[in-house]
N, C-alpha and C positions, 0 to 999 in steps of 0.2 A: 505576482510577477514571477516568471520562470527564471531558471538559472542563466539562460542565454541573455535575457533582457537585463538581468542584474549585471552581467559582465559588460554588456554594451553601454549601459547607463554609467557604470563606473568609469569606463574609458572616455565617454563623452564629457564627463565632469572632472576628469583628471584624478579620480579617487582610486584607491586600492581595490582591485577586483575581488569578488568573493572567492573563497577557496573552492576549487573544483574537485569533487571526489574522484578517486581512482576506482574504476569498476572492474569486476572480474566475473567470469562465467565458470560455474561449478562444472567439473567434468568427472563423471563416474567412470572409473577404470575397473573393468572386471578381470579378475585373475582367479581362476578356479571355477568350480561348479555352482557355487552359491552366490547370491546377490543380497545385499542389505536393502530392505524395502525403503528405509529412510534415505539412503544414498541414491537409490534409483529415483526418488521423488525430487531430489535436488539437482539431478543431471540437467545441464543446460540452463539452470536458473541464474539470474543476474543479481549480484550483490555489490554494495560498496565494499571495497577491500577491508576497511576497518570495521565493518559491521556485517560480517558474514558468519554462518554457523561454524562451530568448532571444527577444525581440520587437524588431524584425522578424527573422524566420527567415532571410531571404534578400533580395537586391535585388528590388525591386518587390513585396515582401510587403505585403499590405493588411490582414492579420489584426489584430485588436485584442482587448482583454479588456474585459468588462463586470463591474462589481461584482456580487457574489453575496451575498445575506443569509446570515448565519451560521445563522439559523433554518432556511433551506432545506437547508444542508449537514447540520445536525444531524438533520433529519427525513427527508432523501431519500438521503443517501450510503449505499452498500451495499458489502459485500465478498463475493466469491465465492471458493470454494476447493473444488476437486473432490477427492473421496476418492481418485481415481486418482493424485493427487500424492503420496500416502502408501503406498497399496497398489494397484498393485505398485511404483510408481516409487521412493519413498524406501527402503522396506524390501527391495525387489527379491528376492522369494522364489524366482524362477526364474533368478536371476543373469543377467539380460538386459542390465543397465547396468554401466558401468565405474566409476561415480562413487564407490561404497562409502560413500555418505552415511548409510545405515542403520546401519552399524557405529558411527558416532558416537552416534546416538540410542540404540542398544543399550547403549553404554557409560554412558549417563545413566540406564539402567534401563527404557527404553521398548522395546516389541516391536510386531510387526505388529498385535497385538490392540488396541493403543492408537491405531490409525490414526484412528478416528472422533473420539476425544477430542482428539487433536492437531489434526485438521482444524478442529473447532469452536473450540478455544482460539486457534489462530493466526488464524483468520478474525475472531474477536472482537477480539483485540489489534490486528490489522492495521487494522480499521475505527477503533478508538479512536485509534491513532497517526495515521492519515490525517486524521481530523477535527480532531485537535489540531495538525495541520501538521507533525508529527514524522516527516518522510520526507526522503530524499535523492534528487535527480534522478539518473537513470542514462542509459543510451543512448536517444537519440531517432532513429528512422528511419522508413521507410515502413510499418513494422508498428505504430508507436506510441511512446508515452512510457513507459519503464520507471522504476520507483522502487524504493527499498529501504527497509526499516524493521527496526529492532532489536526482537526478540521475546525475552521472558524466560519460561522454564518452570521449574517445580519439578523437581528431580532425583527420580527414582523409586528410585534405588539407595542414596542416602544423603541427609543434610541438605544444604540449599543450593539454589541455582538455577543455571541455565545461560542464557547470553545469546548470541544469534547473529543474523545478518542474514538476512532473507527477501526474495525478489524478487517484484515485483508489476508489473502493467500497468494504466495508467489508461485508462478508457473514458469515453464521454460520460455526462453526467448523474450524476456522482458515483459511478460504479461502478469499483471496483478488483478485480482478479482475481489470485490467487496464481499465479505462474509457477514458482517454486521454493521449497520449504519450507526449504532451507538454501542460502544464497548466500555464506556466509563467516562468519568469527569476528567 
């Protein structure tokens, strides 16, 4: 269930609504002839105010953050997830990769035929978690800000669910993109 549904459900049942995160947009401000590659990658990226990269990033950093309305986050945030992250990368039918991540998914009852369903479900849950501010900051470098989020899937081989960490990259204007479907337990 998304954050809006949680708020409406709480109101309907007369319960305390969940905390709504305050969102900010990173703004790179250039002063001088040089630009920090890291700060340039953060420009126009959206973060929960309490869970954003360190500000300032470096001496002489002029970057700032501006408040971002939750309505904009709810309406414009997007998640992307390429099918190639599952087939061939995750399930690796040609044995090109050394990671053996597909073995774990197979032990949960999934196969390469489930790639599209997994892509859609992880994409959906990733966006819900991001909008709710339920992400952990990862590495930040000249390629950008990585985040991780916990995803839960039903087991296909028996009753119950499995929960694991997925890896994502944050891009400007509320876009997150899956970088790895399995980043750890």
